[in-house]
C-alpha positions in Angstrom: -0.1 0.2 0.1 1.3 3.2 -1.1 0.7 6.7 0.9 -1.6 7.6 -1.6 -3.7 4.6 -1.3 -3.7 5.0 2.4 -5.0 8.6 2.3 -7.5 7.2 -0.4 -9.0 4.9 2.1 -8.6 7.1 5.0 -10.6 9.7 2.9 -13.1 7.4 1.9 -14.0 6.4 5.7 -14.7 10.1 6.3 -17.9 11.8 5.7 -18.4 15.3 5.2 -15.8 18.0 4.1 -11.9 17.2 5.1 -10.1 19.6 7.7 -6.5 20.3 7.7 -6.4 17.8 11.3 -8.1 15.1 9.1 -5.3 14.9 6.7 -2.2 15.6 9.4 -4.0 12.5 11.6 -3.7 10.6 8.6 -0.3 11.0 7.6 0.8 11.1 11.1 -0.6 7.7 10.5 1.0 6.5 7.9 4.2 7.6 9.2 3.6 5.3 12.9 2.9 2.3 10.1 6.4 3.2 8.1 8.1 3.3 10.9 6.9 0.3 12.6 7.5 -1.8 9.6 11.4 -0.6 9.1 11.9 -0.8 12.8 10.6 -4.2 12.9 12.4 -4.8 9.5 15.5 -4.0 11.1 15.1 -6.1 14.4 14.6 -9.3 11.6 17.9 -8.0 9.6 19.9 -7.7 12.2 18.8 -11.2 14.2 17.9 -9.1 17.0 14.7 -10.6 19.0 13.1 -8.5 21.8 11.3 -9.8 24.9 8.1 -8.3 23.9 7.9 -7.6 19.8 6.9 -4.1 18.1 3.5 -4.1 17.1 3.4 -6.3 13.8 2.1 -3.8 10.9 2.0 -5.0 7.2 -0.1 -3.4 4.5 1.6 -4.8 1.6 
């Protein structure tokens, strides 16, 4: 899923007009998702295991 696809999905969930705050919230969520995916991939690439795994997010 790309950022544009994610924003389109989010926009489809909202009724009425979008406010700047809505778009900021959507982009913040997208950033968190991408960060979590990258963080978990870095742990995996370096054979690091945590006692408690980070949130597993997969939007592919």
